[in-house]
C-alpha positions as a printed Julia matrix, in Angstrom:
346×3 Matrix{Float64}:
 104.19  148.66   72.01
 103.26  147.79   75.6
 104.38  144.62   77.35
 100.74  143.47   77.57
 100.31  143.65   73.84
 103.65  141.94   73.31
 102.57  139.14   75.65
  99.27  138.71   73.81
 101.11  138.5    70.5
 103.48  135.85   71.87
 100.6   133.74   73.13
  98.81  134.21   69.82
 101.8   132.91   67.87
 102.11  130.0    70.31
  98.44  129.12   69.77
  98.84  129.18   65.99
 101.9   126.94   66.22
  99.94  124.55   68.41
  97.16  124.38   65.83
  99.67  123.64   63.08
 101.49  120.95   65.04
  98.24  119.3    66.09
  97.06  119.28   62.48
 100.34  117.67   61.39
 100.03  114.95   64.04
  96.39  114.3    63.14
  97.25  114.18   59.44
  99.93  111.56   60.04
  97.58  109.53   62.23
  94.87  109.77   59.6
  97.23  108.53   56.87
  98.47  105.72   59.11
  94.93  104.63   59.98
  93.84  104.7    56.34
  96.8   102.47   55.54
  95.7   100.05   58.28
  92.14   99.99   56.93
  93.47   99.46   53.4
  95.43   96.39   54.52
  92.41   95.07   56.47
  90.14   95.38   53.42
  92.77   93.73   51.25
  92.96   90.87   53.75
  89.19   90.53   53.72
  89.11   90.43   49.92
  91.93   87.88   49.77
  90.13   85.57   52.22
  86.88   85.83   50.23
  88.75   85.0    47.02
  90.43   82.03   48.68
  87.12   80.68   49.93
  85.65   80.91   46.45
  88.55   78.9    45.13
  90.04   75.72   46.51
  90.15   75.41   50.3
  93.76   74.29   50.25
  96.89   75.97   51.6
  98.71   75.68   48.26
  95.93   77.62   46.53
  96.27   80.46   49.03
 100.02   80.58   48.47
  99.52   80.57   44.72
  96.98   83.4    45.01
  99.3    85.6    47.1
 102.33   84.97   44.92
 100.51   85.93   41.75
  98.85   88.93   43.36
 102.24   90.18   44.58
 103.64   89.85   41.04
 100.87   92.13   39.83
 100.97   94.72   42.61
 104.62   95.04   43.72
 106.03   96.41   40.42
 103.29   99.07   40.39
 102.93   99.96   44.08
 106.21   98.93   45.69
 107.41   96.66   48.51
 104.38   97.44   50.65
 102.52   94.9    48.5
 105.0    92.03   48.56
 104.03   88.42   49.17
 104.99   88.79   52.83
 102.87   91.92   53.25
  99.89   90.28   51.57
 100.24   87.33   53.93
 100.17   89.8    56.83
  96.99   91.33   55.37
  95.31   87.94   55.34
  96.44   87.2    58.88
  95.29   90.67   59.94
  91.75   89.93   58.78
  91.72   86.52   60.43
  92.97   87.99   63.76
  90.73   91.08   63.74
  87.69   90.06   61.66
  85.54   93.05   62.74
  86.66   96.26   61.09
  85.03   98.46   63.74
  87.33   96.85   66.33
  90.44   98.08   64.47
  91.93  100.89   66.57
  92.81  104.22   64.99
  95.58  104.69   67.59
  97.67  101.87   66.09
  99.69  101.96   62.89
 100.43   99.06   60.58
 103.77   98.29   62.24
 102.03   97.82   65.59
  99.34   95.61   64.09
 101.99   93.5    62.37
 103.53   92.87   65.8
 100.19   92.02   67.36
  98.98   89.59   64.69
 102.16   87.53   65.08
 101.15   86.69   68.69
  99.18   83.46   68.57
  98.05   83.42   72.19
  94.8    85.43   72.37
  95.22   86.52   76.01
  98.82   87.55   75.44
  97.84   89.53   72.34
  95.05   91.3    74.24
  97.44   92.19   77.05
  99.87   93.93   74.69
  97.02   95.58   72.78
  95.56   97.04   75.98
  98.91   98.17   77.38
 100.02   99.74   74.08
  96.69  101.59   73.91
  96.63  102.91   77.49
 100.34  103.79   77.62
 100.58  105.18   74.07
 103.5   102.9    73.22
 105.21  103.5    69.92
 105.85  100.59   67.59
 109.43  100.31   68.83
 108.31  100.33   72.47
 105.69   97.67   71.79
 108.29   95.52   70.01
 110.68   95.93   72.91
 108.07   94.91   75.48
 107.13   91.82   73.46
 110.76   90.81   72.93
 111.54   91.3    76.61
 108.76   88.87   77.56
 106.89   91.44   79.68
 103.7    89.36   79.76
 105.5    86.15   80.72
 107.55   87.91   83.39
 104.41   89.25   85.04
 102.94   85.73   85.02
 105.89   84.56   87.11
 104.34   86.24   90.16
 100.71   86.8    89.12
  97.82   84.79   87.73
  96.64   85.46   84.18
  93.24   86.85   85.21
  94.72   89.57   87.43
  97.31   90.55   84.78
  94.58   90.96   82.16
  92.26   92.78   84.57
  94.93   95.39   85.28
  95.69   95.76   81.57
  91.97   96.26   80.83
  91.77   98.89   83.61
  89.13   96.79   85.35
  91.06   97.07   88.6
  93.97   99.05   90.07
  97.1    97.1    91.09
  97.18   96.39   94.81
 100.37   94.4    95.22
 103.9    95.45   94.13
 104.32   92.16   92.25
 101.49   93.17   89.91
 103.72   95.91   88.49
 107.33   95.13   89.39
 108.93   92.37   87.34
 111.45   89.74   88.27
 113.69   89.53   86.36
 114.12   93.08   85.04
 115.56   93.29   81.56
 118.06   96.13   81.03
 119.23   95.39   77.49
 118.7    99.06   76.57
 121.74   99.99   78.68
 123.97   98.48   75.99
 126.34   96.9    78.53
 128.52   93.89   77.83
 128.03   90.67   79.77
 130.91   91.26   82.15
 131.14   89.46   85.46
 130.85   92.68   87.44
 130.09   96.37   87.19
 130.51   99.1    89.75
 127.15   99.99   91.3
 127.78  103.7    90.82
 128.49  103.16   87.12
 125.35  101.06   86.63
 123.27  103.66   88.44
 124.7   106.43   86.24
 123.92  104.52   83.04
 120.37  103.9    84.27
 119.92  107.65   84.85
 121.24  108.32   81.33
 118.56  105.93   80.04
 115.86  106.93   82.51
 113.03  106.98   79.95
 113.72  103.35   79.02
 114.16  102.34   82.67
 110.75  103.83   83.54
 109.28  101.85   80.66
 110.79   98.69   82.11
 109.63   99.52   85.65
 106.05   99.68   84.42
 102.9   101.74   84.76
 102.6   104.77   87.0
 106.25  105.4    87.88
 107.82  108.84   88.13
 111.41  109.71   89.05
 111.96  111.49   92.37
 115.64  111.46   93.36
 119.07  109.94   92.89
 121.42  109.22   95.82
 118.87  110.39   98.39
 120.95  111.21  101.46
 119.88  109.97  104.89
 121.63  111.22  108.01
 120.86  109.16  111.1
 122.75  110.81  113.96
 126.4   110.38  112.89
 125.75  107.75  110.24
 125.17  108.72  106.63
 123.42  106.56  103.99
 122.36  107.06  100.39
 119.39  105.5    98.62
 120.4   104.87   95.0
 117.11  105.72   93.26
 113.76  106.98   94.53
 110.55  106.77   92.5
 106.86  107.29   93.16
 104.09  105.11   91.78
 100.74  106.84   91.39
  98.81  103.55   90.93
 100.14  101.96   94.12
 100.24  105.44   95.71
 103.56  104.95   97.41
 107.28  105.68   97.25
 109.47  103.03   95.62
 113.11  102.83   96.71
 115.6   101.09   94.46
 118.93   99.83   95.84
 121.37   98.53   93.2
 123.72   95.61   93.84
 126.03   94.38   91.07
 126.62   91.11   92.91
 124.65   88.4    94.66
 122.7    89.95   97.52
 123.1    89.01  101.19
 120.86   89.27  104.27
 122.65   92.52  105.11
 121.37   94.06  101.88
 117.77   93.19  102.69
 118.21   94.57  106.2
 119.61   97.86  104.92
 116.8    98.27  102.4
 114.28   97.51  105.16
 115.8   100.38  107.14
 115.37  102.74  104.16
 111.74  101.66  103.79
 111.1   102.17  107.53
 112.58  105.67  107.33
 110.38  106.68  104.4
 107.29  105.23  106.07
 107.93  107.23  109.23
 109.38  110.45  107.85
 108.24  110.91  104.22
 104.98  109.03  103.67
 101.76  111.0   104.02
  98.94  109.53  106.13
  96.78  108.71  103.09
  99.62  107.05  101.13
 100.42  103.33  101.1
 103.53  101.77  102.68
 106.82  102.32  100.9
 108.17   99.59   98.61
 111.82   98.61   98.39
 113.41   96.93   95.36
 116.78   95.21   95.53
 117.94   95.31   91.92
 120.68   92.7    91.91
 122.95   90.66   89.66
 122.01   87.44   91.45
 120.01   86.25   94.45
 119.13   83.33   96.66
 115.33   83.28   96.89
 115.34   81.18  100.06
 117.76   83.6   101.75
 115.56   86.53  100.76
 112.48   84.75  102.1
 113.95   84.0   105.54
 115.77   87.3   105.99
 112.47   89.18  105.76
 109.31   88.99  107.92
 106.9    86.19  107.04
 104.19   88.68  106.12
 106.56   90.85  104.02
 104.76   92.71  101.25
 107.07   95.66  100.69
 110.6    94.35  100.02
 111.25   92.69   96.66
 114.44   91.32   95.17
 114.56   91.53   91.39
 117.4    90.08   89.37
 118.49   92.16   86.4
 119.81   90.84   83.12
 121.58   92.8    80.42
 120.13   90.94   77.44
 116.71   90.02   76.11
 115.56   86.58   77.3
 114.65   83.86   74.85
 111.13   82.45   74.82
 112.45   79.11   76.11
 114.18   80.84   79.05
 110.94   82.55   80.04
 108.9    79.35   79.67
 111.39   77.37   81.76
 111.33   80.06   84.45
 107.54   80.06   84.45
 107.44   76.26   84.8
 109.91   76.46   87.69
 107.84   79.08   89.5
 104.64   77.06   89.0
 106.38   73.99   90.38
 107.55   75.93   93.45
 104.03   77.28   93.95
 102.54   73.77   93.81
 105.14   72.49   96.27
 104.46   75.32   98.73
 100.71   74.76   98.42
 101.08   71.02   99.02
 103.27   71.71  102.06
 100.68   74.14  103.45
  97.88   71.6   102.9
  99.88   68.86  104.63
 100.56   71.18  107.59
  96.85   71.96  107.92
């Protein structure tokens, strides 16, 4: 048999395998979506039954408890009191069945319906849809306070507009978070880590780190060597962001950063702008990923019109909701104070 015929046969087998795998994926998605629709219709029917009865919370609880007693022994734990309560909440949250997305499974919808804030829920719905997040990824992003962390440096309207794909991010702060949450590294809360070790662990968990970085990032290089005459430097991590259309350089510091750190990162950014950036690309961005920082020091060690150097504090554990709310209040207070100072100066 000739090589051409052998090649055709190999491609043929590959095509058949692709058809089978696609069918399997579609079958799973179809089953998942039918389960979602089943729970939605159950929620609708429960609400209608409640409204025909007494409009009191205790009646609704009584209805769900008795329904669960009838269904759970026959159909299993998927029809427990808790699940039936989710069904009811599902219908209240998404009252139009045509708006229920076939891309989401029941686990993802359970996560979404537990978000009371409508804007926050829409943000996660849009991001999960456009980025094809799994249920576990969606849960991680919610638990890490992704939405709240973006609000620390952006207004709500711009965050939602980017999530809806109504506009493309223009500023680094619209994508890059501060703080960055690195709980997926599984590190203990020690006082210090070696930068090389932290960098290595990030590379080992690169998929999760890209998820934390945000939309549009791709990995380019590790320990990018720069030789400037007789002096040698290394950039810890190099990425490219297709939305911002620029290189993103990440320098890791496992301590509180100093003005020397910002100066060194500025040098790396200048080098990339002059030697690596193409004419139609945007200016390079530099991120100082640090254990701690002095925001005032960062502000005055960089040019007043700085738009390319960011210092982002990392933390090795998921923040609590109160921590995020307190941080948001602090940032809003600082913004108001700066605005008042600018108005007084004018």
